[in-house]
C-alpha positions in Angstrom: 236.5 -60.7 14.8 236.7 -61.1 11.1 239.6 -60.9 8.9 240.5 -57.6 6.8 239.5 -58.1 3.5 240.3 -57.0 0.1 243.4 -55.6 1.1 245.3 -57.3 -2.1 244.2 -54.0 -3.7 247.0 -52.2 -1.6 249.7 -55.0 -2.8 251.0 -52.9 -5.6 252.0 -49.9 -3.8 253.7 -48.1 -6.6 250.6 -48.1 -8.6 248.2 -47.3 -5.6 250.9 -44.1 -5.1 250.5 -43.3 -9.0 247.0 -43.5 -9.0 246.6 -40.9 -5.8 249.4 -39.0 -6.6 246.9 -35.8 -8.0 244.5 -36.5 -4.9 245.2 -33.1 -2.6 241.7 -31.6 -2.0 241.7 -33.2 1.7 245.4 -32.6 2.6 244.9 -29.2 3.7 242.2 -30.5 6.2 244.0 -32.7 7.6 247.3 -30.6 7.9 245.3 -27.5 9.4 243.8 -30.4 12.0 247.6 -31.9 12.6 249.3 -28.3 13.4 246.3 -26.8 15.5 247.4 -30.1 17.3 250.5 -29.6 17.5 251.5 -33.1 17.8 252.0 -35.7 18.6 249.8 -37.0 15.7 248.9 -40.1 14.4 247.7 -41.6 11.0 245.9 -44.9 10.8 246.1 -46.4 7.7 248.2 -44.2 6.2 249.5 -46.0 3.0 252.4 -44.8 1.2 252.5 -41.3 3.0 250.1 -39.0 0.8 248.7 -37.3 3.9 251.5 -37.8 6.6 254.4 -36.6 4.7 253.0 -33.4 4.3 252.1 -33.0 7.9 256.2 -34.1 8.4 257.0 -31.4 6.1 255.4 -28.9 8.5 257.4 -30.0 11.3 254.6 -31.9 13.4 255.5 -34.9 14.9 253.5 -37.7 13.1 253.7 -41.5 13.1 251.8 -43.4 10.1 250.5 -47.1 10.9 249.3 -49.4 8.3 248.5 -53.0 7.9 250.2 -53.1 4.6 254.3 -53.7 4.2 254.2 -53.1 0.8 252.7 -49.7 1.4 255.1 -48.4 4.4 258.2 -49.9 2.5 257.6 -47.3 0.0 256.3 -44.7 2.6 259.6 -45.3 4.3 261.7 -44.4 1.3 259.7 -41.4 0.7 260.6 -40.0 3.9 264.1 -41.1 4.2 264.7 -39.3 0.7 263.3 -36.2 1.9 265.4 -36.8 5.7 261.7 -36.7 7.4 261.3 -38.5 11.2 258.5 -40.2 10.4 257.7 -43.1 12.9 256.0 -45.7 10.8 254.5 -48.8 12.4 253.0 -51.9 10.9 250.1 -52.7 12.8 246.0 -53.6 12.9 244.5 -50.5 13.5 242.0 -52.5 16.0 245.0 -53.3 18.1 247.0 -50.5 18.2 250.1 -50.7 20.6 252.1 -47.8 21.5 253.2 -46.1 24.6 252.7 -42.9 23.1 249.6 -40.8 23.8 248.7 -38.4 20.5 247.0 -35.0 20.3 245.7 -35.8 17.2 244.5 -39.3 16.0 242.8 -39.6 12.4 241.5 -41.9 9.7 241.1 -40.7 5.9 239.3 -41.0 2.8 237.4 -44.1 3.8 240.1 -46.1 5.1 237.3 -47.0 8.3 235.0 -48.4 5.9 237.5 -51.6 5.2 236.1 -52.7 8.5 233.0 -54.6 7.9 232.0 -56.1 11.1 230.7 -54.8 14.4 233.5 -56.0 16.2 236.1 -54.6 13.9 234.7 -51.3 14.2 234.3 -51.1 17.6 237.9 -52.5 18.1 239.3 -49.6 16.5 237.5 -47.0 17.4 238.0 -48.3 21.5 241.8 -48.7 20.3 242.0 -45.3 18.5 240.4 -43.5 21.7 242.8 -45.4 24.0 245.8 -44.0 21.8 245.0 -40.5 22.3 246.1 -37.8 25.2 243.0 -37.3 27.9 242.2 -34.1 25.5 243.3 -35.1 22.3 241.1 -35.2 19.5 239.9 -38.2 16.9 239.1 -37.5 13.5 237.0 -39.8 11.4 236.4 -39.6 7.2 233.9 -41.7 5.7 231.6 -41.1 2.6 227.9 -40.2 3.2 226.2 -43.4 2.1 223.7 -41.9 -1.4 221.0 -44.0 -2.2 221.2 -43.2 -5.6 224.4 -45.1 -5.7 223.8 -48.2 -3.4 221.0 -48.6 -6.1 223.3 -49.3 -9.2 223.5 -52.4 -10.7 226.1 -54.6 -10.9 225.7 -55.5 -14.5 225.4 -51.2 -15.7 229.5 -50.1 -15.0 230.2 -46.4 -15.5 233.2 -44.3 -16.1 234.8 -44.1 -12.7 237.7 -41.8 -13.4 240.9 -41.6 -15.4 244.6 -42.3 -13.8 248.0 -42.4 -15.4 249.8 -45.9 -15.3 253.1 -46.6 -14.2 254.6 -46.1 -17.7 252.9 -43.0 -18.3 249.9 -43.8 -20.5 246.2 -43.1 -19.5 243.5 -45.8 -18.3 240.4 -45.7 -17.8 238.6 -46.8 -15.1 235.2 -48.1 -15.2 233.4 -49.5 -12.2 230.2 -51.8 -11.3 229.1 -51.6 -7.8 226.9 -54.2 -5.8 225.4 -53.0 -2.4 224.5 -55.8 -0.1 222.3 -54.5 2.6 222.0 -57.0 4.8 225.6 -56.3 5.5 225.5 -52.8 4.6 229.0 -53.7 2.5 229.0 -52.1 -1.4 231.4 -54.1 -3.5 233.0 -52.3 -6.5 234.9 -54.3 -9.2 237.3 -51.2 -10.6 238.2 -52.6 -14.2 241.4 -50.9 -15.5 241.5 -50.1 -19.7 244.3 -49.1 -22.1 242.5 -48.4 -25.7 239.3 -50.1 -24.6 241.4 -53.7 -23.1 241.2 -54.5 -18.9 245.0 -54.1 -18.2 244.1 -54.4 -14.4 240.8 -55.3 -12.3 240.7 -54.6 -8.5 238.1 -55.7 -6.3 237.1 -53.3 -2.8 234.4 -53.8 -0.2 233.2 -50.9 1.5 230.9 -50.5 4.7 228.4 -48.2 4.3 228.1 -46.0 7.9 224.5 -44.0 8.1 224.9 -41.1 10.0 222.5 -41.9 13.2 224.8 -45.2 13.3 227.7 -44.0 13.0 227.2 -41.6 16.3 225.9 -44.1 17.8 228.7 -46.4 16.8 231.3 -43.4 18.3 228.9 -43.8 21.3 229.2 -47.3 22.1 233.0 -46.6 22.1 233.1 -44.1 24.7 233.4 -41.0 22.4 232.0 -37.7 22.1 231.7 -36.4 18.7 232.1 -32.6 19.0 231.7 -31.6 15.1 230.4 -33.0 12.0 231.5 -31.8 8.8 229.7 -32.7 5.4 232.8 -31.8 3.2 237.0 -31.1 4.0 235.7 -27.7 3.2 233.6 -27.6 7.0 231.1 -27.2 5.6 227.5 -28.2 8.0 226.5 -32.2 7.5 223.4 -32.7 5.9 221.9 -35.4 4.6 223.1 -34.8 1.1 226.4 -34.0 1.9 229.3 -36.0 0.5 231.0 -36.6 3.6 230.7 -37.5 7.2 233.6 -36.2 9.0 233.5 -36.4 12.7 235.8 -34.6 15.6 235.4 -37.0 18.4 236.9 -36.6 21.9 237.0 -39.5 24.6 234.1 -39.3 26.7 233.7 -38.7 30.3 231.1 -41.2 30.7 231.0 -44.7 31.5 229.2 -45.8 28.3 232.1 -47.5 26.9 232.7 -50.6 24.9 233.1 -53.4 25.9 
């Protein structure tokens, strides 16, 4: 398997936490999944606990797993400050090591798209499957590739969003993207500008999963896809959906990889 790439963008956990502080439209979906499962729950690539902590506040037994020590350090401080009994695991999602078996395992907000090669993707799916109880559920959350967005030229940056810096000032985020069709990897360069001057730059690369491909990968990993939604409102998946949200369970057949 290839090493995980572009993870340096997550070194500054404080800035990451501030950047996504107002992102909460996906939280109700995963909170509902966790409460319904009843625990224990495992969030893969949990970051600073943006979704993990609301699940813990609801009284659900939850574990957060991430490969970045800086992110987990902040997550631990936040859970300790609130007295929340969350277990935090510093692990690679391709090799989940725990004696526990979970009623729900989920990977939110495109985190799976940091896995660029086939071996890494299948290793993650298999490892997640093996962490499930026999009746457990795996939820996958990736974006649905848009041909128009994939066709953007790297030399034509566009306004992506605005964020608040650690000092309280507003930053404009301009993005430039380039899609490598051979590897199905979309490369982002994100420039953070204060009054027109760049104050920080991030480079992120995301593997694109096309709908039928993602279903096939799940099958290869021994997973049955029970439901497929096009957004966090559980709307039916269509070609125009912004998201691919898959509700999976371990299959009963013998078509597993490896």
